[in-house]
C-alpha positions as CSV (number, residue, x, y, z in Angstrom):
1,X,-25.4,-125.9,-96.5
2,X,-24.9,-124.9,-100.2
3,X,-27.6,-126.6,-102.2
4,X,-30.2,-126.1,-105.0
5,X,-32.4,-123.1,-104.8
6,X,-35.7,-125.0,-105.3
7,X,-37.6,-121.7,-105.9
8,X,-35.2,-120.4,-108.7
9,X,-34.3,-123.6,-110.6
10,X,-36.2,-124.7,-113.7
11,X,-36.4,-127.4,-116.3
12,X,-36.8,-126.5,-120.0
13,X,-38.4,-129.2,-122.0
14,X,-38.7,-129.9,-125.8
15,X,-36.7,-126.9,-126.8
16,X,-36.1,-128.5,-130.2
17,X,-39.8,-129.2,-130.9
18,X,-42.8,-127.1,-132.0
19,X,-43.9,-126.4,-128.5
20,X,-41.5,-126.0,-125.5
21,X,-42.1,-125.2,-121.9
22,X,-40.3,-124.1,-118.7
23,X,-41.4,-125.7,-115.5
24,X,-40.5,-125.2,-111.8
25,X,-38.8,-127.9,-109.7
26,X,-41.1,-128.8,-106.8
27,X,-39.3,-131.7,-105.1
28,X,-35.9,-133.4,-105.2
29,X,-35.1,-137.0,-104.5
30,X,-31.3,-137.7,-104.1
31,X,-30.0,-141.2,-104.4
32,X,-26.9,-140.9,-102.3
33,X,-25.4,-144.3,-103.3
34,X,-25.7,-143.6,-107.0
35,X,-25.3,-139.8,-106.8
36,X,-28.4,-139.4,-108.9
37,X,-30.9,-136.5,-108.3
38,X,-34.5,-136.8,-109.5
39,X,-36.4,-133.6,-110.0
40,X,-40.1,-133.6,-109.9
41,X,-41.6,-130.7,-111.7
42,X,-44.8,-128.7,-111.3
43,X,-47.9,-130.6,-112.4
44,X,-50.2,-129.5,-115.2
45,X,-53.6,-130.4,-116.7
46,X,-54.0,-131.6,-120.2
47,X,-54.0,-128.5,-122.5
48,X,-53.9,-127.4,-126.1
49,X,-51.9,-124.4,-127.3
50,X,-54.3,-121.7,-128.5
51,X,-57.1,-119.4,-127.4
52,X,-59.0,-122.2,-125.5
53,X,-56.4,-124.3,-123.8
54,X,-58.8,-126.4,-121.8
55,X,-60.7,-127.6,-124.8
56,X,-58.3,-130.5,-124.9
57,X,-60.3,-133.8,-125.1
58,X,-58.4,-135.2,-122.2
59,X,-58.8,-134.4,-118.5
60,X,-55.6,-136.0,-117.2
61,X,-52.9,-134.6,-114.9
62,X,-49.4,-134.5,-116.2
63,X,-46.0,-134.5,-114.5
64,X,-42.4,-134.7,-115.7
65,X,-39.5,-136.2,-113.6
66,X,-36.0,-135.7,-114.9
67,X,-32.6,-136.7,-113.4
68,X,-29.1,-135.4,-113.6
69,X,-28.1,-138.2,-116.0
70,X,-30.3,-137.2,-119.0
71,X,-33.3,-139.5,-118.1
72,X,-36.8,-138.2,-118.3
73,X,-40.1,-139.7,-117.2
74,X,-43.6,-138.5,-118.1
75,X,-46.3,-139.4,-115.7
76,X,-50.0,-139.0,-116.6
77,X,-52.8,-139.6,-114.1
78,X,-56.0,-140.4,-115.9
79,X,-59.5,-140.1,-114.3
80,X,-61.7,-143.1,-113.7
81,X,-63.9,-142.5,-116.7
82,X,-61.2,-143.0,-119.4
83,X,-62.9,-141.7,-122.5
84,X,-60.6,-139.9,-125.0
85,X,-57.7,-140.4,-122.7
86,X,-54.1,-141.5,-123.1
87,X,-52.7,-145.0,-123.0
88,X,-54.1,-148.2,-121.5
89,X,-53.6,-147.5,-117.8
90,X,-55.0,-144.9,-115.4
91,X,-51.5,-144.1,-114.1
92,X,-49.2,-144.1,-117.1
93,X,-45.4,-143.8,-116.8
94,X,-43.2,-143.5,-119.9
95,X,-39.5,-143.1,-120.0
96,X,-37.4,-141.2,-122.4
97,X,-33.6,-140.8,-122.8
98,X,-32.9,-137.9,-125.0
99,X,-30.8,-135.1,-123.6
100,X,-31.7,-132.8,-126.5
101,X,-35.3,-132.5,-125.2
102,X,-34.4,-131.5,-121.6
103,X,-32.3,-128.7,-120.1
104,X,-32.0,-128.4,-116.3
105,X,-31.1,-124.9,-115.0
106,X,-29.9,-125.2,-111.5
107,X,-29.1,-122.3,-109.2
108,X,-27.7,-122.8,-105.7
109,X,-27.9,-120.8,-102.5
110,X,-26.8,-121.2,-98.9
111,X,-29.1,-122.5,-96.3
112,X,-28.9,-122.3,-92.5
113,X,-29.8,-125.3,-90.4
114,X,-32.4,-124.5,-87.7
115,X,-33.4,-126.8,-84.9
116,X,-36.8,-128.0,-83.6
117,X,-37.2,-125.3,-81.0
118,X,-36.5,-122.5,-83.4
119,X,-39.0,-123.8,-86.0
120,X,-41.7,-124.4,-83.3
121,X,-41.1,-121.0,-81.7
122,X,-41.2,-119.1,-85.0
123,X,-44.4,-120.9,-86.1
124,X,-46.1,-119.9,-82.8
125,X,-45.0,-116.2,-83.2
126,X,-45.9,-116.3,-86.9
127,X,-42.4,-115.0,-87.7
128,X,-41.3,-117.9,-89.8
129,X,-40.7,-117.0,-93.5
130,X,-39.6,-119.7,-95.9
131,X,-38.9,-123.1,-94.4
132,X,-37.2,-126.1,-96.1
133,X,-36.7,-129.7,-95.1
134,X,-34.3,-132.5,-95.9
135,X,-35.4,-136.0,-95.0
136,X,-32.7,-138.6,-94.9
137,X,-33.8,-142.2,-95.1
138,X,-32.8,-145.7,-96.0
139,X,-35.0,-147.9,-98.2
140,X,-34.2,-151.3,-99.6
141,X,-30.6,-151.0,-98.3
142,X,-30.0,-147.7,-100.2
143,X,-29.6,-144.2,-98.8
144,X,-31.7,-141.3,-100.0
145,X,-32.8,-137.8,-99.1
146,X,-35.8,-135.8,-100.1
147,X,-35.5,-132.0,-100.2
148,X,-38.6,-129.8,-100.2
149,X,-39.9,-126.4,-99.4
150,X,-42.2,-126.8,-96.4
151,X,-45.6,-125.6,-97.7
152,X,-47.8,-127.4,-95.1
153,X,-46.8,-128.1,-91.5
154,X,-48.8,-129.0,-88.4
155,X,-47.7,-127.8,-84.9
156,X,-49.0,-127.7,-81.4
157,X,-51.6,-125.0,-80.7
158,X,-52.5,-123.0,-77.6
159,X,-54.8,-125.6,-76.2
160,X,-52.4,-128.5,-76.6
161,X,-51.0,-129.4,-73.2
162,X,-48.7,-132.2,-74.1
163,X,-45.3,-132.2,-75.8
164,X,-44.6,-129.7,-78.6
165,X,-44.6,-131.3,-82.0
166,X,-44.1,-130.7,-85.7
167,X,-45.6,-132.7,-88.6
168,X,-44.7,-131.4,-92.1
169,X,-46.4,-133.0,-95.1
170,X,-44.9,-132.8,-98.6
171,X,-46.7,-133.5,-101.8
172,X,-46.0,-134.3,-104.5
173,X,-42.6,-136.0,-104.0
174,X,-40.7,-138.3,-106.3
175,X,-39.9,-141.8,-105.0
176,X,-38.2,-144.9,-106.4
177,X,-39.2,-148.6,-106.1
178,X,-36.5,-150.5,-107.8
179,X,-36.0,-148.6,-111.0
180,X,-39.6,-147.4,-111.2
181,X,-40.3,-143.7,-110.6
182,X,-43.4,-143.0,-108.4
183,X,-45.0,-139.9,-107.0
184,X,-46.8,-139.4,-103.7
185,X,-47.0,-137.7,-100.4
186,X,-44.5,-137.8,-97.5
187,X,-45.2,-137.0,-93.9
188,X,-43.1,-137.3,-90.7
189,X,-44.0,-136.6,-87.1
190,X,-41.5,-135.4,-84.5
191,X,-41.3,-134.0,-81.0
192,X,-38.1,-132.7,-79.4
193,X,-37.1,-136.1,-78.0
194,X,-39.3,-138.4,-80.0
195,X,-39.6,-139.1,-83.7
196,X,-42.1,-141.0,-85.8
197,X,-41.6,-143.0,-88.9
198,X,-41.4,-141.5,-92.4
199,X,-44.6,-142.4,-94.1
200,X,-45.4,-142.2,-97.8
201,X,-48.5,-142.6,-99.9
202,X,-47.8,-143.4,-103.5
203,X,-50.1,-143.1,-106.5
204,X,-50.9,-146.5,-108.0
205,X,-53.6,-148.1,-110.1
206,X,-56.2,-149.8,-107.7
207,X,-59.0,-152.2,-108.6
208,X,-62.4,-150.6,-107.9
209,X,-63.3,-153.3,-105.4
210,X,-60.7,-151.9,-103.0
211,X,-62.9,-148.8,-102.6
212,X,-66.2,-150.5,-102.0
213,X,-67.9,-149.8,-98.6
214,X,-67.5,-152.3,-95.8
215,X,-70.1,-155.0,-95.3
216,X,-73.0,-153.6,-93.3
217,X,-75.6,-155.1,-90.9
218,X,-77.5,-156.8,-93.7
219,X,-74.8,-159.3,-94.6
220,X,-76.5,-160.8,-97.5
221,X,-77.4,-157.6,-99.3
222,X,-73.9,-156.1,-98.6
223,X,-72.2,-159.2,-99.9
224,X,-74.5,-159.3,-103.0
225,X,-73.9,-155.6,-103.8
226,X,-70.2,-156.0,-103.6
227,X,-70.3,-159.1,-105.8
228,X,-72.4,-157.3,-108.5
229,X,-70.2,-154.2,-108.5
230,X,-67.0,-156.3,-108.6
231,X,-68.3,-158.4,-111.5
232,X,-69.5,-155.6,-113.7
233,X,-66.7,-153.1,-112.9
234,X,-63.8,-155.4,-112.3
235,X,-61.8,-154.0,-115.3
236,X,-62.0,-150.5,-113.9
237,X,-58.9,-149.2,-112.2
238,X,-58.9,-146.1,-110.0
239,X,-55.8,-143.9,-109.9
240,X,-55.3,-143.2,-106.2
241,X,-52.8,-142.8,-103.5
242,X,-53.3,-146.4,-102.4
243,X,-49.8,-147.7,-101.6
244,X,-48.5,-146.9,-98.1
245,X,-44.9,-147.3,-97.2
246,X,-43.4,-146.9,-93.7
247,X,-39.7,-146.3,-93.2
248,X,-38.2,-146.6,-89.8
249,X,-34.7,-145.3,-90.5
250,X,-35.1,-141.6,-91.2
251,X,-34.0,-138.2,-90.0
252,X,-35.4,-134.8,-90.8
253,X,-33.5,-131.5,-90.8
254,X,-35.0,-127.9,-91.2
255,X,-33.4,-125.0,-93.1
256,X,-33.9,-121.3,-93.8
257,X,-32.5,-119.4,-96.7
258,X,-29.5,-117.2,-96.1
259,X,-30.2,-114.0,-98.1
Protein backbone atom coordinates (compact mmCIF):
# COMPACT_ATOMS: atom_id res chain seq x y z
CA UNK A 1 0.00 0.00 0.00
CA UNK A 2 1.36 3.40 -0.97
CA UNK A 3 0.12 5.93 1.56
CA UNK A 4 1.06 8.91 3.71
CA UNK A 5 4.25 8.65 5.75
CA UNK A 6 2.67 9.77 9.01
CA UNK A 7 6.08 10.21 10.63
CA UNK A 8 7.51 12.47 7.91
CA UNK A 9 4.52 14.60 6.94
CA UNK A 10 3.92 18.02 8.43
CA UNK A 11 1.60 21.00 8.47
CA UNK A 12 2.95 24.56 8.33
CA UNK A 13 0.60 27.11 9.89
CA UNK A 14 0.36 30.91 9.74
CA UNK A 15 3.35 31.33 7.42
CA UNK A 16 2.12 34.81 6.50
CA UNK A 17 1.73 35.95 10.12
CA UNK A 18 4.18 37.21 12.79
CA UNK A 19 4.49 33.73 14.35
CA UNK A 20 4.45 30.52 12.31
CA UNK A 21 4.85 26.91 13.30
CA UNK A 22 5.41 23.42 11.89
CA UNK A 23 3.54 20.54 13.47
CA UNK A 24 3.49 16.77 12.96
CA UNK A 25 0.47 14.85 11.75
CA UNK A 26 -0.58 12.38 14.46
CA UNK A 27 -3.73 10.78 13.02
CA UNK A 28 -5.68 10.75 9.76
CA UNK A 29 -9.42 10.36 9.23
CA UNK A 30 -10.39 9.64 5.63
CA UNK A 31 -13.97 10.24 4.50
CA UNK A 32 -14.14 7.71 1.66
CA UNK A 33 -17.43 8.92 0.19
CA UNK A 34 -16.34 12.59 0.04
CA UNK A 35 -12.66 11.81 -0.62
CA UNK A 36 -11.70 14.17 2.20
CA UNK A 37 -8.79 13.62 4.57
CA UNK A 38 -8.69 15.20 8.02
CA UNK A 39 -5.24 15.56 9.60
CA UNK A 40 -5.07 15.85 13.37
CA UNK A 41 -1.82 17.52 14.38
CA UNK A 42 0.28 17.27 17.52
CA UNK A 43 -1.25 18.90 20.60
CA UNK A 44 0.34 21.81 22.46
CA UNK A 45 -0.14 23.78 25.70
CA UNK A 46 -0.84 27.49 25.69
CA UNK A 47 2.46 29.32 25.20
CA UNK A 48 3.97 32.71 24.60
CA UNK A 49 6.90 33.34 22.28
CA UNK A 50 9.89 34.40 24.37
CA UNK A 51 12.24 33.38 27.14
CA UNK A 52 9.43 32.13 29.44
CA UNK A 53 6.93 30.40 27.15
CA UNK A 54 4.78 28.91 29.93
CA UNK A 55 4.18 32.29 31.51
CA UNK A 56 1.09 32.41 29.31
CA UNK A 57 -1.97 33.29 31.43
CA UNK A 58 -3.92 30.37 29.98
CA UNK A 59 -3.46 26.68 30.80
CA UNK A 60 -5.41 25.21 27.92
CA UNK A 61 -4.48 22.46 25.47
CA UNK A 62 -4.51 23.32 21.77
CA UNK A 63 -4.96 21.22 18.61
CA UNK A 64 -5.30 21.97 14.93
CA UNK A 65 -7.18 19.82 12.41
CA UNK A 66 -6.81 20.56 8.71
CA UNK A 67 -8.27 18.82 5.68
CA UNK A 68 -7.18 18.48 2.07
CA UNK A 69 -9.77 21.04 0.97
CA UNK A 70 -8.30 24.10 2.70
CA UNK A 71 -10.43 23.92 5.84
CA UNK A 72 -8.89 24.36 9.28
CA UNK A 73 -10.25 23.80 12.79
CA UNK A 74 -8.70 25.02 16.02
CA UNK A 75 -9.66 23.02 19.09
CA UNK A 76 -8.90 24.31 22.56
CA UNK A 77 -9.58 22.32 25.73
CA UNK A 78 -9.89 24.57 28.73
CA UNK A 79 -9.53 23.32 32.35
CA UNK A 80 -12.44 23.39 34.78
CA UNK A 81 -11.33 26.57 36.56
CA UNK A 82 -11.69 28.90 33.59
CA UNK A 83 -9.96 32.05 34.77
CA UNK A 84 -8.01 33.98 32.11
CA UNK A 85 -9.02 31.45 29.48
CA UNK A 86 -10.33 31.57 25.94
CA UNK A 87 -13.95 31.67 24.82
CA UNK A 88 -17.18 30.79 26.54
CA UNK A 89 -16.87 27.00 26.53
CA UNK A 90 -14.55 24.47 28.01
CA UNK A 91 -14.16 22.66 24.70
CA UNK A 92 -13.96 25.35 22.04
CA UNK A 93 -13.93 24.62 18.30
CA UNK A 94 -13.43 27.36 15.73
CA UNK A 95 -13.34 26.89 11.96
CA UNK A 96 -11.28 28.86 9.45
CA UNK A 97 -11.19 28.73 5.67
CA UNK A 98 -8.03 30.47 4.55
CA UNK A 99 -5.57 28.45 2.45
CA UNK A 100 -2.90 31.14 2.90
CA UNK A 101 -2.52 30.23 6.58
CA UNK A 102 -1.98 26.51 6.05
CA UNK A 103 0.40 24.39 3.99
CA UNK A 104 0.29 20.59 4.17
CA UNK A 105 3.52 18.80 3.24
CA UNK A 106 2.70 15.16 2.53
CA UNK A 107 5.30 12.47 1.90
CA UNK A 108 4.32 8.96 0.91
CA UNK A 109 5.92 5.55 1.42
CA UNK A 110 5.05 1.93 0.80
CA UNK A 111 3.55 -0.18 3.56
CA UNK A 112 3.36 -3.97 3.81
CA UNK A 113 0.20 -5.63 5.09
CA UNK A 114 0.87 -8.04 7.98
CA UNK A 115 -1.66 -10.42 9.47
CA UNK A 116 -2.80 -11.07 13.04
CA UNK A 117 -0.42 -13.99 13.61
CA UNK A 118 2.65 -12.05 12.51
CA UNK A 119 1.80 -9.03 14.69
CA UNK A 120 1.11 -11.23 17.71
CA UNK A 121 4.25 -13.31 17.20
CA UNK A 122 6.53 -10.29 16.77
CA UNK A 123 5.10 -8.67 19.88
CA UNK A 124 5.85 -11.78 21.93
CA UNK A 125 9.41 -12.02 20.62
CA UNK A 126 9.85 -8.25 21.01
CA UNK A 127 10.95 -8.01 17.37
CA UNK A 128 8.23 -5.67 16.13
CA UNK A 129 9.50 -2.28 15.03
CA UNK A 130 7.04 0.35 13.80
CA UNK A 131 3.44 -0.80 13.46
CA UNK A 132 0.56 1.04 11.81
CA UNK A 133 -3.16 0.39 11.65
CA UNK A 134 -5.95 1.23 9.25
CA UNK A 135 -9.44 0.94 10.73
CA UNK A 136 -12.27 0.85 8.19
CA UNK A 137 -15.74 1.61 9.51
CA UNK A 138 -19.20 2.78 8.56
CA UNK A 139 -20.94 5.48 10.58
CA UNK A 140 -24.21 7.22 9.79
CA UNK A 141 -24.30 5.51 6.36
CA UNK A 142 -20.88 6.91 5.40
CA UNK A 143 -17.59 5.06 4.91
CA UNK A 144 -14.40 6.10 6.68
CA UNK A 145 -11.02 4.86 7.76
CA UNK A 146 -8.61 6.04 10.45
CA UNK A 147 -4.87 5.62 9.89
CA UNK A 148 -2.46 5.72 12.84
CA UNK A 149 0.90 4.67 14.08
CA UNK A 150 0.25 2.04 16.76
CA UNK A 151 1.86 3.51 19.86
CA UNK A 152 -0.06 1.42 22.43
CA UNK A 153 -1.24 -2.16 21.96
CA UNK A 154 -2.36 -4.87 24.40
CA UNK A 155 -1.67 -8.54 23.65
CA UNK A 156 -1.87 -11.87 25.46
CA UNK A 157 0.94 -12.54 27.94
CA UNK A 158 2.63 -15.77 29.05
CA UNK A 159 0.05 -16.58 31.72
CA UNK A 160 -2.92 -16.07 29.42
CA UNK A 161 -4.32 -19.52 28.55
CA UNK A 162 -7.22 -18.57 26.30
CA UNK A 163 -7.25 -17.23 22.73
CA UNK A 164 -4.51 -14.93 21.49
CA UNK A 165 -5.64 -11.33 21.15
CA UNK A 166 -4.64 -7.81 20.14
CA UNK A 167 -6.18 -4.58 21.38
CA UNK A 168 -4.62 -1.38 19.99
CA UNK A 169 -5.67 1.97 21.45
CA UNK A 170 -5.22 5.20 19.51
CA UNK A 171 -5.39 8.71 20.87
CA UNK A 172 -5.97 11.33 19.93
CA UNK A 173 -7.87 10.65 16.70
CA UNK A 174 -10.12 12.96 14.64
CA UNK A 175 -13.78 12.05 14.19
CA UNK A 176 -16.82 13.57 12.50
CA UNK A 177 -20.35 13.85 13.83
CA UNK A 178 -22.29 15.47 11.02
CA UNK A 179 -20.09 18.38 10.01
CA UNK A 180 -18.60 18.78 13.51
CA UNK A 181 -14.97 17.84 14.05
CA UNK A 182 -14.29 15.97 17.30
CA UNK A 183 -11.24 14.42 18.93
CA UNK A 184 -11.03 11.34 21.08
CA UNK A 185 -9.66 7.85 21.60
CA UNK A 186 -10.34 4.76 19.48
CA UNK A 187 -9.94 1.15 20.58
CA UNK A 188 -10.66 -2.21 18.97
CA UNK A 189 -10.33 -5.77 20.29
CA UNK A 190 -9.64 -8.75 18.03
CA UNK A 191 -8.74 -12.40 18.16
CA UNK A 192 -7.79 -14.53 15.17
CA UNK A 193 -11.40 -15.60 14.57
CA UNK A 194 -13.30 -13.06 16.65
CA UNK A 195 -13.53 -9.29 16.51
CA UNK A 196 -15.00 -6.70 18.82
CA UNK A 197 -16.68 -3.43 17.97
CA UNK A 198 -14.82 -0.22 17.25
CA UNK A 199 -15.29 1.99 20.30
CA UNK A 200 -14.58 5.70 20.55
CA UNK A 201 -14.56 8.11 23.46
CA UNK A 202 -14.93 11.71 22.32
CA UNK A 203 -14.10 14.88 24.21
CA UNK A 204 -17.21 16.88 25.05
CA UNK A 205 -18.43 19.45 27.55
CA UNK A 206 -20.16 17.67 30.44
CA UNK A 207 -22.23 19.13 33.27
CA UNK A 208 -20.51 18.70 36.63
CA UNK A 209 -23.40 16.65 38.03
CA UNK A 210 -22.44 13.78 35.70
CA UNK A 211 -19.24 13.33 37.71
CA UNK A 212 -20.79 13.29 41.18
CA UNK A 213 -20.34 10.10 43.24
CA UNK A 214 -23.21 7.59 43.31
CA UNK A 215 -25.76 7.69 46.09
CA UNK A 216 -24.39 5.89 49.16
CA UNK A 217 -25.98 4.06 52.09
CA UNK A 218 -27.16 7.26 53.74
CA UNK A 219 -29.71 8.10 51.06
CA UNK A 220 -30.81 11.41 52.54
CA UNK A 221 -27.29 12.86 52.95
CA UNK A 222 -26.17 11.59 49.56
CA UNK A 223 -29.24 13.06 47.90
CA UNK A 224 -28.82 16.38 49.74
CA UNK A 225 -25.09 16.61 48.86
CA UNK A 226 -25.78 16.02 45.19
CA UNK A 227 -28.54 18.61 45.17
CA UNK A 228 -26.37 21.25 46.83
CA UNK A 229 -23.44 20.67 44.48
CA UNK A 230 -25.71 20.63 41.44
CA UNK A 231 -27.40 23.87 42.53
CA UNK A 232 -24.24 25.89 43.19
CA UNK A 233 -22.05 24.43 40.44
CA UNK A 234 -24.65 23.79 37.74
CA UNK A 235 -23.09 26.31 35.26
CA UNK A 236 -19.72 24.56 35.46
CA UNK A 237 -18.84 22.28 32.59
CA UNK A 238 -16.01 19.77 32.60
CA UNK A 239 -14.10 19.05 29.41
CA UNK A 240 -13.86 15.27 29.44
CA UNK A 241 -14.01 12.20 27.20
CA UNK A 242 -17.63 11.65 28.08
CA UNK A 243 -19.26 10.60 24.79
CA UNK A 244 -18.93 6.89 23.94
CA UNK A 245 -19.69 5.60 20.45
CA UNK A 246 -19.85 1.92 19.44
CA UNK A 247 -19.54 1.00 15.77
CA UNK A 248 -20.37 -2.57 14.77
CA UNK A 249 -19.31 -2.40 11.13
CA UNK A 250 -15.52 -2.12 11.19
CA UNK A 251 -12.35 -3.85 10.05
CA UNK A 252 -8.75 -3.37 11.15
CA UNK A 253 -5.59 -3.94 9.12
CA UNK A 254 -1.97 -3.80 10.30
CA UNK A 255 1.03 -2.57 8.32
CA UNK A 256 4.79 -2.25 8.51
CA UNK A 257 6.96 0.23 6.63
CA UNK A 258 8.87 -0.97 3.59
CA UNK A 259 12.29 0.67 3.86
